[in-house]
C-alpha positions as CSV (number, residue, x, y, z in Angstrom):
1,X,-75.3,148.0,116.5
2,X,-76.0,144.2,115.7
3,X,-73.3,144.0,113.4
4,X,-72.5,140.4,112.4
5,X,-70.7,139.1,109.5
6,X,-71.1,137.8,106.2
7,X,-67.6,136.0,105.5
8,X,-65.2,139.1,105.8
9,X,-68.0,141.4,104.8
10,X,-69.8,143.6,107.6
11,X,-73.9,143.6,107.9
12,X,-76.5,144.0,110.0
13,X,-79.3,141.6,111.6
14,X,-81.9,143.4,112.2
15,X,-85.5,143.4,111.4
16,X,-87.4,145.6,109.4
17,X,-89.2,147.3,112.4
18,X,-85.8,147.8,114.7
19,X,-84.1,149.5,111.2
20,X,-87.4,151.9,111.3
21,X,-86.9,152.5,114.8
22,X,-83.0,152.9,114.8
23,X,-83.1,155.2,112.1
24,X,-86.3,157.6,113.8
25,X,-83.6,158.0,116.7
26,X,-80.7,158.6,114.4
27,X,-81.9,161.4,112.3
28,X,-82.8,163.8,115.0
29,X,-79.3,163.6,115.9
30,X,-76.4,166.5,115.2
31,X,-74.8,164.1,113.3
32,X,-74.5,162.4,109.8
33,X,-74.9,158.6,109.7
34,X,-74.3,156.6,107.2
35,X,-76.2,153.4,105.9
36,X,-74.7,151.1,102.9
37,X,-76.5,147.9,101.2
38,X,-74.1,144.5,101.1
39,X,-74.8,142.5,98.3
40,X,-72.7,140.6,95.9
41,X,-71.6,143.7,93.8
42,X,-71.0,145.8,97.4
43,X,-69.2,142.5,98.1
44,X,-66.8,143.0,94.9
45,X,-66.6,146.6,95.8
46,X,-65.8,146.6,99.4
47,X,-62.7,144.1,98.2
48,X,-61.4,146.5,95.4
49,X,-62.7,150.1,96.1
50,X,-61.0,151.5,99.1
51,X,-63.2,154.6,99.0
52,X,-66.0,152.2,99.3
53,X,-64.8,149.8,101.7
54,X,-64.8,153.2,104.6
55,X,-68.5,154.1,104.1
56,X,-69.4,150.6,104.5
57,X,-67.3,150.3,107.2
58,X,-68.4,153.8,109.1
59,X,-72.5,153.1,108.9
60,X,-74.3,152.5,111.2
61,X,-76.6,149.9,109.5
62,X,-75.5,147.7,106.7
63,X,-78.6,146.3,105.1
64,X,-78.1,142.4,103.9
65,X,-80.2,142.1,100.7
66,X,-81.2,138.7,100.0
67,X,-77.8,137.4,97.8
68,X,-76.7,138.1,101.6
69,X,-79.6,136.3,103.7
70,X,-79.5,133.3,101.6
71,X,-75.4,133.2,101.8
72,X,-76.0,133.6,105.3
73,X,-79.1,130.2,105.4
74,X,-76.3,128.4,103.8
75,X,-73.1,129.0,106.3
76,X,-76.1,127.8,108.9
77,X,-75.9,131.6,110.4
78,X,-79.7,132.9,109.1
79,X,-80.3,136.4,110.0
80,X,-83.5,137.7,111.2
81,X,-85.3,138.9,107.7
82,X,-85.5,138.7,104.4
83,X,-85.9,141.5,102.4
84,X,-84.2,144.1,103.6
85,X,-82.8,146.2,100.4
86,X,-82.3,149.6,99.6
87,X,-86.0,149.6,97.9
88,X,-87.3,148.4,100.8
89,X,-86.2,150.4,103.4
90,X,-86.6,153.6,101.1
91,X,-90.3,152.7,100.9
92,X,-91.1,152.3,104.3
93,X,-88.7,155.4,105.6
94,X,-91.4,157.3,102.7
95,X,-94.4,155.5,104.0
96,X,-93.9,154.5,107.1
97,X,-92.1,157.3,109.1
98,X,-92.6,160.9,109.6
99,X,-88.8,162.0,108.4
100,X,-88.3,164.6,106.0
101,X,-86.5,163.2,103.1
102,X,-84.4,164.4,100.2
103,X,-84.0,163.1,97.2
104,X,-80.4,162.9,95.1
105,X,-79.5,161.4,92.0
106,X,-81.2,160.3,88.6
107,X,-82.9,162.8,86.4
108,X,-85.2,165.0,87.4
109,X,-88.3,164.0,85.2
110,X,-88.1,160.8,87.3
111,X,-88.0,162.6,91.1
112,X,-90.9,164.7,89.6
113,X,-93.4,161.5,89.2
114,X,-91.6,160.0,93.2
115,X,-92.9,163.2,94.6
116,X,-96.2,163.1,92.9
117,X,-96.6,159.2,94.2
118,X,-99.8,159.4,96.4
119,X,-98.0,158.1,99.2
120,X,-94.7,158.5,99.1
121,X,-95.3,162.5,98.4
122,X,-96.2,163.3,101.9
123,X,-92.4,163.5,103.2
124,X,-90.6,164.2,100.7
125,X,-88.6,168.1,101.2
126,X,-86.6,168.5,98.6
127,X,-84.6,166.7,95.5
128,X,-81.7,167.1,93.2
129,X,-80.5,165.2,90.1
130,X,-77.7,163.0,89.9
131,X,-76.2,165.1,87.2
132,X,-73.9,167.4,88.7
133,X,-70.4,168.3,88.9
134,X,-68.0,168.2,92.3
135,X,-68.5,172.2,92.2
136,X,-72.2,171.8,92.6
137,X,-71.7,169.8,95.4
138,X,-71.5,173.4,98.5
139,X,-75.2,174.4,96.4
140,X,-76.7,171.1,97.1
141,X,-75.6,170.5,100.5
142,X,-76.6,173.7,101.3
143,X,-80.2,172.6,99.5
144,X,-80.5,169.8,101.4
145,X,-79.9,171.7,104.8
146,X,-82.2,174.3,103.8
147,X,-84.6,171.5,103.5
148,X,-84.9,170.3,107.0
149,X,-84.0,166.7,105.8
150,X,-83.5,163.9,108.1
151,X,-83.3,161.4,105.9
152,X,-81.4,161.7,102.7
153,X,-81.7,158.8,99.8
154,X,-78.7,158.5,97.5
155,X,-79.7,157.3,94.2
156,X,-76.2,157.0,92.1
157,X,-75.0,153.8,92.2
158,X,-72.3,152.1,94.0
159,X,-69.6,153.5,94.2
160,X,-70.1,156.6,93.5
161,X,-73.1,157.3,96.2
162,X,-70.6,155.7,99.0
163,X,-68.1,157.9,98.3
164,X,-70.6,160.7,97.7
165,X,-71.3,159.8,101.6
166,X,-67.7,161.1,102.7
167,X,-68.0,164.3,101.1
168,X,-71.6,165.3,102.5
169,X,-70.4,164.0,105.9
170,X,-68.0,167.4,106.1
171,X,-70.7,169.3,105.0
172,X,-74.1,168.2,106.2
173,X,-74.3,168.7,110.2
174,X,-77.2,166.5,110.9
175,X,-79.2,163.4,108.1
176,X,-79.4,159.7,107.9
177,X,-77.3,159.2,104.4
178,X,-79.0,155.9,102.3
179,X,-77.1,154.2,99.3
180,X,-80.8,153.2,97.7
181,X,-79.2,152.7,93.7
182,X,-82.0,152.6,91.2
183,X,-84.7,152.7,93.3
184,X,-85.8,156.4,92.2
185,X,-86.7,154.5,89.3
186,X,-88.9,152.2,91.0
187,X,-90.6,154.4,93.5
188,X,-91.5,156.3,90.0
189,X,-93.2,153.3,88.3
190,X,-91.0,153.0,85.5
191,X,-89.5,150.6,86.6
192,X,-91.0,147.5,88.0
193,X,-89.8,145.8,91.6
194,X,-88.5,142.7,91.5
195,X,-91.3,140.1,91.6
196,X,-91.4,137.7,95.0
197,X,-90.4,134.4,92.9
198,X,-87.2,136.3,92.5
199,X,-86.4,137.3,96.2
200,X,-84.1,134.6,97.2
201,X,-81.1,135.2,95.0
202,X,-82.9,135.7,91.7
203,X,-83.3,139.5,91.3
204,X,-80.0,140.2,89.6
205,X,-81.6,137.7,86.6
206,X,-84.9,139.9,86.7
207,X,-83.1,143.1,86.9
208,X,-80.5,142.1,84.4
209,X,-83.5,141.6,81.5
210,X,-84.8,144.7,82.3
211,X,-81.4,146.1,81.5
212,X,-79.2,143.5,79.4
213,X,-76.3,146.1,79.2
214,X,-76.0,145.2,82.8
215,X,-75.8,141.5,82.9
216,X,-71.7,141.3,81.7
217,X,-71.4,143.2,85.6
218,X,-74.0,141.4,87.3
219,X,-72.3,137.8,85.8
220,X,-68.7,139.1,87.3
221,X,-70.2,140.3,90.6
222,X,-72.1,136.9,91.1
223,X,-69.2,135.0,90.0
224,X,-67.4,136.5,92.6
225,X,-70.1,135.8,95.3
226,X,-69.7,132.2,94.6
227,X,-65.9,132.6,94.6
228,X,-65.9,134.0,98.2
229,X,-68.1,131.4,99.8
230,X,-66.5,128.4,98.2
231,X,-62.9,129.9,99.5
232,X,-64.7,130.5,102.9
233,X,-66.4,126.9,103.0
234,X,-62.5,125.8,101.8
235,X,-61.3,127.5,104.7
236,X,-58.9,129.2,102.0
237,X,-59.6,132.9,103.2
């Protein structure tokens, strides 16, 4: 499925158009499939959260965020295309395909704002906020299936959204599950998308300015990202 490796992490070397085409084909099959995102944070979780690693390894597409593109270019094996993170692909799935989408995560008022968006709203067939308990999952799965959704966007953050994928796989009979983190805030216009000048490795800094409480986490995972590359370059894999 066009998977390659960044260090020992799986990523898909696909153009945006190829991704949308593959999702469109996959979404109508009678099976549940995963799309996950690889970035500095996911690298750390891949190595420290077995449940997250399982979902990433089971994905038919692993989207490379720009930090991965930057690392691949540094290692001399550049990928086909930049700007393939969760925000970008979620926008295009809602705006450029006819796939029916279900949004799970964030606050309900955020989801209601996305549902009113003049571009993104047309394919949204259902929503549910992200403040639920495990005992609610059967009802949520029924809501998703009754909506006839073909793409389910999980905006719950990692590793929660990757762990939930494993649970929903057993409760749904079809659909493509895509973990999109804080994307719903961007789609609703509550947070601005990262500007172009950040798109070659500084998106984390822009997000840290937006939400200073996350700075410590960004510092940890970015340090881990640099550590893994240095270790690889020194042949100490």
